[in-house]
N, C-alpha and C positions, 0 to 999 in steps of 0.2 A: 092612406089617410088614417088619422086617429082623432079621438075626441079628447079635449082637455078635461082632466079629472075635476078641476075646480068649477068651470063654467060650462062645460059640455060643448064648447065651440069646436068646429071642424078645424083641423090643422093639417096642411099638406106637407108632403115629403119631397125632397130633392136630393140628388146624388150625382156626382161626377167622378170620372176616372180618366186621368191623363198619364201617358208615359212619354217621356222626352228628356230634353237636355236643359239643365238649369242655367239661366242667365240673369244677371242683375237687371232690374227694371230701370228703364230710361224714360224720364218724363220731360215735357216741354217740347220745343221746336228744335229744328236743326241748328238754328242760330243761338238758342238759349235753352240748353238742355241740362238735366241733372241725372247723374247715375245714383240710384238709391241703394244703399248697403242692404245686403240680404238680411242682416239682423242689426237692429239698433234700439236704443232706449230713447223714447221721446217723452214729452210732457203733455198731459191732457189740457184741454181748453174749456173749463167749465163755464156754463152760461151764468151761473150764479156768482156775482162778484165776491160774495162772502166765502166761497169755497176756494181752496188752494189747489193749484195744479198738482197732479200726482204723476210719478214715473209710470211709464207704459212700455212694455217690451213689444216690439213689432218684428214679425217675420214676414218678409215680402220678397218675392222674386217672380220672374217670368219662366214659364216652361214652354220650350219649343216642341210642339208635337210633330212637326215636320220642319223642313228647311225654312218655311216662310210663315208658319202659323205660331204666333207667340201669345200666350195667355197669361195674364197677370193674376197671381193668387196670393193669399195673405192669411195671417192670423195674428191676433194681438191679445195681450192680457195685462192685468194689473194685480197688485197685491190686495188681499182682502182680510178682514178680521178672522175669517174661518175658512177652512178647507173641508171638502166632503170626503167621507169614507163610505165604503159599501161592503156588505157581506152577502155573497151569493148563498152561503149556508143559511143564514138567518133571514135572507131577503129583506134586510133592513139597511137604512143609511144612518149615518151619524156625522156630527160636525166636530171638528177639532181646531184648536187655536192654530192660526197660520204658522207661527214660529215652531210649532210642535209637529207639523204635518209629516216630517220624515222620521220622527221618533216613534218607532213601533211599540216601544214600552208603554206608551201612553194611549195606544189604541184600545177600544173596548174589549177586543179579543184578538187572538192571533190570526183568525181567518178573515179579518177586515183588511181591505186594501184601500189606498188612496186613489181617488179619481183624479187623474193628472190635471193640473190646473193649466189654463192658457199661459200663465206666466212661466211655468216650468217647461211646458211644451215648446215654447218659442226658443228658449235657451238650449234645450236638448237637441232639437232638430238643427239648430244653427251650428252645433258642434259636429253634427253627422254629415252635413252636406257642404259643398262648395261650388263655385262657378265651374261650369262645364261637366259636372256630374250628370249621369243618366239616372233618372228616378221614376218611381211610380207614385203618383199623388192621388189621394182620394179626399172627398169632402162634400160640402153642401153649398147651395146658393143662398145669398141674402139679396133681396131686391128693395131698392129705394129710389128716391129722386131728390135732387136739390136745385135750388135757384141761386144763380150767382148775383153779383152786385148789380148787373145790368138787367136783372129780372128774367134772364133766360133760364129755362127749365131743362134739366138733363136727367135721363134715366141712369141709374147706377146698378151694376151687377157686381156683387162682391162674391168672390169664390173663396170660401172659408175652409182651410185645410183641416182635415181630421187625421190624416196619416201621410207620412213621407218615408219611402223606402228606397235606398240606393240599389240599383239593379246591375246585373252583369250582362255582357254581350251574349246573345243567343239564349237568354233566359226565356223559359216557356210561359206563355200567357194564353188564357182561354178567351176566345172571342166568339160569342154565340155558342155554336156546337163544335167549333173548330179550335184546335190548339196550334199556336204558332211559336216559332223561335224568333224572338224580337232581335232585330239587327240594330246595334247602336251606331248607325252610319246613315245619314240622310241620303247620301249619294249612291248607296248600294241598291242595285235593281231589286233586291229581295226585301227592301225596307217596307214595313207595313205600319201605317199610322194607327195608334191607339188613342182614341179621343171620343168619349161619349158621355151623355148625361141621361138621367131619368128624371122626369118632372111631372108631378101631379098638378093639374091646373084647372081652373074654372074658366068658362068662356064669358067674356063681356061682349065682344063682337068679332066678326071675321070679315075679311075683304079679299076677293079674288080679282086680280088684274085681268082685264078683258084680253089683252094682247099676249102677255107671258103665261097666263093662267097660274102664276105663283099666288099662294094664299098667305095673307098676313093674319096673324092671330093676336088680338088684343085680349090677353088673359088676366086672370086674377089669381094670385097666390095667397092663400090664407095662412098667415104666419102666427106665431105665438103672441099672445097679449095677456096682460094681467087680469083684466076684467072681461074681455071678449077677444076673439081672434082678430088679428089685424090684417086687412086686405091690402095687398101690394100689387101694383100694376106691372105686368110683364108683357113684352112684345116678342113674338117669335115669328119665324117665316117657314113655310113649306114650299120648296121649289118644285115646280111641275115636272113630273117625269112620265113619259109616255108609258102606259101600262101594257102588260103582255096578256095574251089569252083572253082578250075582251073583258078584263077586270076593270074596276074603277080606280082611277088615279088617286093617290093619297091626298093630293092637293084639292081634288074635286070633292072627296068625301069630307074633308075638314071644312070646306066652304059651305057645306050644308048644315053645320052645327049651329046651334042657337044659344042665345044668352041664357045663363044659368046651367048649361050643360057642363059635365065633368069628364075628364079623361086623363090618362097618363101617357105622356109623350116620351119618345126616345129620340135622341138627336146628336148633333155635332156642335161643338163650341168653336166659333170662328173668330179669328182676327188675322185675316190673311189677304194678300192682294189677289186680284183677278187679272190673269194675263190674256193677251190677245196677240195674234200674229198679224202684222201689217206689212204691206208690200211697198218697198221704196219706189218712188216715182222719179226715175232718172232719165226721162225722155230728153233728148237733145237733138238739135238740128244737125249736129256734127256726128251723131252716132250712126255709123254705117250699118249696125245690126239691129236697129230699133224696129225694123219691119220684117224680120225673118221669122219663120215658124219655129226654128230650133232654139230660140232664146229661153233661158230659165230665169224666172223672176227672182229677185233678191228680196227676202223677207227678214224681218227682225221681230223679236218678242218685246212687247211693251206692256206696262201696267195700265189696264183699262178701267180699274175701279178697285174697291175694297169690299170684302165680304166680312161683316162683323155681326156678332150676336149669336143667338141660339137658333139653329136650323133643325127643324123637325124632319126626321127621316123614317120614322115608324111609330106605331102606337102599340101599347101593351094590350094583349088580347083580353077581352071581357072587362075592361076598365071603363068603357064609355057608359055614362049614365045621363039620361035626359032629365033636365030640370031638377038637378040635385041641389042647386044652390038657391038662395032667396035674395031678394033685393036688400034686405037688412044685412045680409052677410057680405055682399060685395059693394054696398054703398060706402064711400070713403069720405071722411072729413079731411080737411087740410092737415089737422094734427096727425091723423093716421098716415097720410101719404108721406109726411116728412118726419115720421117718428124716428128719433135717434140719429139723424143725419146732420152733421155740421161740416163746414168747409175748412180744411186745413190750409192756412195761407202759404205754407211751404210746399204745397203740392197741387197739381192740377186735377187730382182726383180726390174726392172727400174720403178721409180715412179715419181720423180720430173720432171717437165717440165720447159723449159726455160721461163724467164719472159718477153720475147719479142714476 
C-alpha cells in the first residue's frame, strides 16, 4: 500500500504472473463467435459529441496456464501531446513532445530515458509474440463494473500487461522457495502450472457457506483517483481445505474478518471447467452380467461446472490489519463504481476507455 502524494489517499497494489501459451481471444457464443486479433488499431468512443474519435492500439490475447485454464489479458494506448522522460541520476522526470520522444538529441541530458508509452508497448510486443508462443506475462489488475442495455450489472476484471517475455522449454522459474524447469507441454506429466496473484484488499463483508465452508470475500480495492482514492468492488473466494496439525483452515480464518479490515491475499486466477466422473447407467433386462460381483462400472468424465475469478490460497504474513479503513474510504458513489467504463458495441466485454 502507498499514499497518494497529492491527497494522501491510500492506494492498494495488485500483481499477477502467468506462464503459458498464447492464443487469440474468442468472444461470443459457439453460434456467433469472433476471433480477436492479438494486435489491432481501434477508434475511441468519446461520450462528448464535440470530441472526435482517436486511434487506439490494442494488444489482447488469451494465455493458457494449463490445458483448460485460459485467461484474457490486455493493454491499450493512444497518442498524446507529450511523452515522459526520467533520469535515475537526477531523480527527475521531464516531458517531451510526442513526435520527438525517440530523438535523444532533444532530451535534457544523455542520462534521461523515455518511459515506454502504452502506444509503443503494444506495437513492440505484437512484433515479438505470435499465436502458440509460450510466454511469461506480468501485470496488474483493474476492477470495474458496467450495466448493459437491459440494466444487468456485471463485474469486470481487467488484467493489464506490464511485461511479456517469450520463454524456452525447460526454462527455470522460482516458485516460492523452489526452482522448477518449466515444461512447455500441457500433456507432460512433469508440467507445473505457474499462475498466481498478489492483491491488497479491504474487507466490506465475508460470507461462509454452511455446507461447503467455502468463504466468499466482498472486498474493496482502493485505486488511483485525482481528488481521492477510488474504491472498486472485488469478489474473491477461498475454498475450504481441511487443515493439518489442528491448525485453523484459511477459509475459517477469513470468515472471521470484519468490515474495514485490510490484508494482502495470494491466489490463483481461474477460468477453467470443473470435471466430474459419472457412471453410465446401462442396466438392461437382457444383460446377463448385470447382477454379477465381478462387473466393472463404466465411467466417463464430464464438465460439472466452471471455476472463474480470483481464488485465495494464502495470505502474506503480517499484512492483516484490523479496522484499517474508514467508511469514507470504502463508501462508493455511482460515479466511482462506473468510473472510466464504457461498453464497446463490437465486443461482449467492455474494453474501450473514453479519451478524456
